[in-house]
Residue, then its C-alpha position, 0 to 999 in steps of 0.5 A: x712448870x715442869x711438874x704441871x706439864x706432865x700433869x697436863x699431858x697426862x690429863x690430856x692423854x687420859x681425856x683422849x683415852x677416855x674419848x676414844x672408847x666413847x667414839x668407839x661406843x658411838x661407832x658401834x652404836x651407829x653400826x648397831x643402829x644401821x644393822x637394826x634399821x637394815x634388819x627392821x627393813x628386812x623384817x618389814x619387807x618380810x612381814x609385808x610379803x607374808x601379809x599378802x598371802x595372809x590377806x589372800x588366805x583371809x579372803x579365801x576364808x571369808x569366801x569359804x564361809x558362804x554355803x556355796x552354789x545351790x544344788x540342783x533340785x535340792x528340795x527333793x533330795x530329802x523326800x527322795x531319800x526318805x522314800x528310798x529308805x521306806x522302800x528299802x525297809x519294806x522290801x527287806x521285811x523290816x516294817x509291819x505291812x498292817x501298820x506301814x504299807x509299802x510305797x507301791x501298795x500306797x501308790x496302787x491304792x491311790x490309783x484305785x481311788x483315782x479310778x473310782x473318782x473319789x480321790x479327785x473329788x476329795x482333792x478338789x473339795x480340799x483345794x477349794x476350802x484351802x484356797x478360799x480360807x487362804x485368800x481371806x486370811x491373806x487379805x485380812x493379814x495384809x490390811x491389818x498389818x499395813x494399818x497397824x504398821x503405818x499408823x499409831x492409831x491403827x497400832x493401838x486398835x489392832x495390834x493388841x487384839x491380834x496378839x490376844x487372838x494369837x494367844x487363843x488356840x485357834x482350834x479351840x474356837x471351832x465349837x464357838x464358830x459352829x454355833x455362830x456360823x453353822x456346821x457347813x463350809x463357812x466355819x471351816x473357811x473362817x477357821x482357815x482364814x484365822x490360821x493364815x492371817x496371824x503369821x502374815x500379820x505378825x511378820x509383815x507388821x514386824x517388817x514394817x516396824x523394823x524399817x530404819x528411821x533414817x530412811x523416813x528422815x531421808x524421804x522427808x528431806x527429799x519431800x516424798x509424798x505419803x504414797x511415794x514413800x510407801x511405794x519406794x521405801x515401805x514396800x521394798x523394806x517390808x517384802x522380806x518379812x511378808x514372804x516369811x509370813x506368806x510361807x507360814x500362812x500357806x503351811x497353816x492353811x493345810x494344817x488347819x484343813x487336816x483337822x477341819x475336814x475330820x469334823x462333820x465333813x462329808x467330803x475332802x481328804x480329811x474326811x477320806x482319812x477319817x473314814x479310813x480310820x474307822x475301817x482300819x485302812x492304813x494305806x488310804x490314810x497314807x495316801x491322804x498324808x502324802x497328798x497333803x505333803x505334796x500340796x505343802x511342798x509345791x505351794x511352799x516352793x511356789x512362794x519361794x520362787x515368787x520371792x526369789x523373783x521379786x527380791x532378786x535385787x537382794x544379795x543374801x546367802x540364799x542367793 
């Protein structure tokens, strides 16, 4: 009994001594947990506070990816800079006047040609040819694209033929069209129409084919008629591609006109330039090129303006 009591007391003391460090460790762990929770809360609040400026910075960065507001008369900055460099180089004597006359020389020549009445006649003739060919090509391109884009039978009959025509150089058709249509105005208008209709067809057909099929399913669920489906879904979805083709077609009409008016023509800007080449009149050639450039810039700007008005509902980088 005497021996067992100290042993029990020692065991109890040992157990108590052992329990104290455990309590102390638990206390420290609890304190550490509380400190960790406090630090975590502080870190969370700090991260949250730092995240708000980060999100604001992200918004500012996303806003900074936009090109920004459109500059006034931005399309004219490049041409004006080009003419300024041309005038500066001419005034400094850095250009050969026989090869590249000064801008004032070209303007003086244009004034003389206008006073003689030859320039106005040639401009009207060129505008009539380009306008007739463009109208014919526009009509053909739109009709063929709608037929191929809205019908599998039309696609089978038309698309392959147009792709074959696109692979053939259009200017290579000139000798054949002269044999078919003669040397007059008809073959010139026909070639311009071919140059115009191909880009219009390709872009409009691509836009029609790229309309999301979910819109078609939605129209079927809503019970839309064929005419209403074309008016409310097909036309708005295809207009962006159509205007791209229209711009390319306008440019193509002027490019084709330059070549055609130098082949067996008796009037027009191309004929005037061809005659000036025979007499070494560089200033007259530059007058014709500048008029072609002005016509191209004005017509492209007109198409852009119409596109911006018609597609004003779109939110794009350009708008």
